[in-house]
N, C-alpha and C positions, 0 to 999 in steps of 0.2 A: 715019430719025429714031430716036434712042436712046430707051430706055424712060424714062430720067430726063427728057428733054425732053418726052416725051408726058405725063408726070405734071404737069410745070410748066404746060404749055398746057391740060391737062384740068381742073385744079382751078378756075380761074375760070369755065370753062364749067359745071361742076357748081354753082358758086355761083349763077350766073344761072338755071339750071334749077330749083334749089331755091327761089330767090326767086320765080320765076314761079309755081311750084306753090303755095307758101304764100300768095302774094298773092291768087290766085284763090279760095282758101278763106276768106280773111279778108273778102273783099268781101261775103259773105253775112251777116256779123254786124251787129248794131246797133252804132252808133258805129264803123263800119268804118274811117273816115278815121284815127282815132287809132291803131288797131292796125296799120294799114298803114304809118303813119308810123314807128312803133316798129320794125316789120319792116324798112323801108327803111334806118333808121339802123343796125340790127344788120348786115344784109347788106352795105350800102354801106361801113360801117366796116371790116368784115373784108376786103372787096375792096381798099379803100384801103391797109390795112396790108400785104396780100399784094403789091400793086403796089410799095409802098415797099421791101419785102424784095428783090424782084427788081431794082429800080433800084440799091439799095445794094450789090448784088453786082457790078454792072458799072460803077458810077460812084461817085465820092466824094460822100458826102452828110453835111452837118453837122446835118441835122434828126434829132432823136432821138425815136423813138416811145416813149411810156410803157410800162414793162415789163408793166403789167397788160394793155394792149391787145395788146402783142406776144405775150405768153403765150396769150391767148385766141385769137389768130389761128392760132398753131401748133396748139393743141388742136382748134380748129374744122376747119381744113383737113386735118390729118393723121389725125384720129380721128373726130370727130363727123360731119362732112360725108360722108366716104366710107361710114360705117356707115349714115347716114340714107338715102343714095341707094340702097344695097344693099337696105335694108328696103323702100323705096318700089318698087324694081324687083320684088322678090319679091312684094310686095302686089299690084302690077299684074298679075303673072302669075296669082296666085290669083284676083283679081277677074275676069280674062278667062275663066278656067276656070269659075268659079262662075257667071259671066254666061251662058255657054252652057247650063249646067244649068238656070238660071232660065228661059231662053226655052223649053226643052223642057217645063218644069213649067207655064208659062203656056199652051202649046198643049194640054196635057192638061186644064187647068182649063176650057178652052172647051167641053168636052164635058159639063159639069156639068148638073144638073137645072135646070129653070126656077125652082124655088123658091130654090135656092142662089144663082142669078144675081140674082134679085130682092133677096135679102138683101144681097148684096155691093154692089148698086147703091145701096141705102139707106145703107150704111156709108160709101161713098165720095162721097155727094152733098155739095154745098156746105153748110158748117155754117150753123146758124141765125144770123141777124143779131145776136141777143142774146148768142151765145157768144163770149167773148174769144179772139182769135187768140193762139197761143203766140208769145212773144218770141224763144225760142231752141229750135229743134228738137233732137232727140237727135243727128241727123246733123251739124248745125252745131256742137254741143258737141264731138263727137268730132273734127271737123275742126280746131277751135280748139286742142284739147289736142295733136293731132298736130303742129300748127305750133309750139306753145309748147315741146314737149319738147326739141328739139335746142338752141335757144338757152339754155334753163334748164340743160341738162346741161353746156353749154360754160361758163357762168358758175360753176356749182358746181365743176367740175373746176379752173377757174382759181383759185377761192378756196382750194381744197386745195393747188394748186401753189404759191401764194404762201407758204403756211405751211411748205413744204419747201425752197424755194430757199435755199441757203446753209447748210443743215443736213446733217450727215453723221455716221456712226457710226464708231467704232474697232472693228473685228471681229477678235477674237483666235482664231487657229487654231494647233493643234499639228499638224505634218506629220511623220509617222514615215516614214523612208526606210531601207530595208534596207542600202544601200551607203554611208550617211553615215559618214565616219570618226569615231571616238570623240572626237577633238579638237574636232570641230565640233558635238557634241551641245549643244543649248541655244543655238545661233546664232540671232540674231533678224534679221528682215528687215521693213522698212517697204515694203510693196508699194503704190505709188501709181499710179493709172492714170486715163486719160480725164478730165483736168481741164477740157478744152474752154473755155479762156479765151476769153471773147467776150461775147455778149449776156446770158447768164444766169449766168456765172461770172466775177466780176471784183472788183476793189477789196478790201474787207475780208475777203471769202471766201478770197482767196489768202493773206492774213496768217494766217487761222485754220488753213488747211491746213498752213502752215509750222510754226506754234507747236505744233499737236497732233501732227504727225509727229515733230518734234524732241523733244517730251516723252516719246516712247517710247524714246529713246536706243538706236536700232537699231544692229546691227553693219553692216548694209548698207541702202542705200536703192535700190530697183529700180523704174524707171518704165517702164510698158509701153504708151506711145503715146497719141496724141491730146492733145498739150499745148494746142493751140489748136483752136477750133471751125471757123474758116474763114479769117479774115483774117490776113495776115502783120503787119498793123498791131497786132495783139494779142500778137505774139510777144515784144516786150520785157518785158511784164508777166509772161508765162509763164516766160521765162528768168530774170528776177529771182527768181521764186518757187523755181525749181529750184536756183539758186545758193545760196539761203539754207537749203536742206535739209542736215542734218548726219547723218553726217560727209561733207563734200563730196568727200573723196578716195575714198570708197567709194560714190559715186553713179554708176549706169549706166542708160542708157535705150535704148529702141528707138523707132522712129517708128510712127505710125498713119495711117490713111487721111485723116482730117480735116486732119492736118498738111500735106498735100501739095496741097490744093485750089487754092491760089494760086501754087504753084510748088515742085516738089520740090527743085531745085538751090538755090534761095534759102533755103528752110527749112533744109536740111542745112548749108549754108555758115554761116548765122547761128548755128545751135545750136553747131556746132563752134568757131566764132570766139569764142563766149562761154565756152569752156572746159568745156562739158558733154560727157561721154564718150558720144557717140551711136554705137551699134554697128550698122553697116549690113552685114549678112552678115559680121560680124567677131567676134573674141573678145578679151577682156581678162583677164589673169591677175593675181591678187593673193594675198598671203599673210595668213591670219587664224589666229591661235593656232598658228602654226608649220605650218599646213596650206595647201597651194595650193588656191585656188578659181579656177575659170574661168567667166566670164560670157560667154555666147553671145547675140548679138542678131540678129534677122531684120529685113531690109529689107521694106518694104511694096510689093507690086506690081512692075511693071517700070519701068525708067527711061524717061521720056517719056510714061508713062501714070499714071493715078491710080485706076484701077478694078481691083478684084480683088486678093485677098491674094497669090496666086501663091506660096504658101509651099512648094509642092513643089520648085520650082527653087531657092529660097533655102535650103531645108534641105540640098540637095545641095552647096551652097557652104559652109555652116556646119559640117556634121558632120565633114568632114575636118580641121577646125582643132582638134579635141579633143586634149588632152594626156593621156596615160594616167595620169600621176601627179597630176592635178588633178581635184577634184570639180566637175562641170559644173552650171550652172544656165542654162536657156534662157529668153530674153525674146522673146515673140512676141505681137504685138498681137492676132492672130486665134487663138482657142483651138483651132481644128481642127488646128493644127500639132502638137498633142499626139500624134496618132496616129502620125506618123512619128517623133517624138521618142521615144515609148515603144518602138517597134519597134527603134530604134537604141540603146536602153539609156540614154537621158538620164534621170537619176533625178528631176529636178524641172523643170517648165515653169511659167512665170508668164505670164498673159495677161489681156486686158481685152476691149474692143470691144463686148461684149453689153449692158452696163448692167444686168446681172442680169435681162434680159428686159424692163426698163422698165415694162411694163404686165402684171402677173401677177394672175390670180384667186386662185391658191394658189401654193405653192412649186414645184409641178410642172405647173401649167396656166396657159398664157398665151403671150405672144409669145416668151419665151425658148426653150422646147422646140420651138415651131413653127418657129423660124428657125435654131436652133443645136443641135448635138449636146451641147455643154458650154456652160453659160450662167452659172453662179454657184457659187462655193465649191470644194470639194475633190473631185477625181475620181482614180480609180486604174486603172491598167492595166499588166499585165506587170511588177509591182514598181516602176513609175514613178508619179509623182504630178503632177497638174495643179491649179493654183489659179487660178480665174478671179475677177477683181475686178469688182464692180458699177460701179466708177468713182466718183470723188469729185465730179466736176462734172456739168454738164448741157448738152446741146445741145437737149433738149426739156424743157419746164418741169415736166411731171407725171411722177411715179413712183407706181406702185401695187405694194406688196409687193416692191419691189426698191430698198431704201434706198441712197442714196449712202454710200460707205464708203472708209476707208483700212484695209488689211489689215495686221495685226501678226502675222507668222508666227514660230513657234518651231520650229526643226528638231530632230528627235529621232532617235537611232540606233535602227534596227529598227522593227518594227511591233507594237504591243501588242495583246493579245487583246481 
């Protein structure tokens, strides 16, 4: 069983385990029926959306889940639920450890003096009939808060996600390259990546990507993969967006892992049939300002598979295509291809895939550096440069300190102090 299938099967199990844990704690509260009903609605709703997501991947479904519920289910299952279960597991270990210590302490207390024992007996005796019984103990209150925090965190994160979806920035970067010919100084590139046309990126958002990219009036438009999120049914909208980017004769693209989920051959055939220059371990040469430029593009993974970038093998196919008289730019969906590109003397590599880390506490702490060597912005090595885009679209509804973006790059000769 693959790790991916293990996660798919494990998430609903975690749903049920958390539901059971939370329900047991709510039973002790006053008006427990109402709280348990709300809990059931939250847990059951997330399970239902999760089931719909699975069914929609393997069968055609005309039923549309509201984006609010869809986003909440993504956030719950991929972030909040795993974090909650890890905390509960850690708490269980601590409780078991402290429980052993408490038993030892109780044994020691049995040896106390008769006076202390008598005093303890009076303190723990049944309360006077006239004393009012507490309606909510401290333990019950803590249990209620523990149950409430995960759903509240999910709702708060989804509210923030709704304010972000469809928004993106234009990020301007000057990239100084020691080997850039003087004729190309000031060359501009619109670097577009990771649109993920699908559940969270569609409709008017695509029009906005086109209009804001074209307003930059770039010399080149370079696309670094993940045009669609999953379904080939979304490919026509993605191709329409690409064909409207200007200048169309200077648009080049490579593929990403999400593009291939429903079929590598079909995706590649449709993109090329639409007239988009998709570079699959290939090179294209053009002339700009009297200077030859060569765009190199990496394929993703191996034919017949969709897992793993496998850029080592693809770099071995692409690098021999270089023309000595042309200035090369490499398009690679995965940024780690930069190591081999820099070793080979490729002056500029553009990549995506990381979404800027997606969930970042700071610019250097978060999912980005935990998963990738390069995750956002400009990097340098051996006189070569890498630019990693955060991506302009969304496969996951929430971003923290990793805003969606289109990169506007200006190439400069040399490297300033």
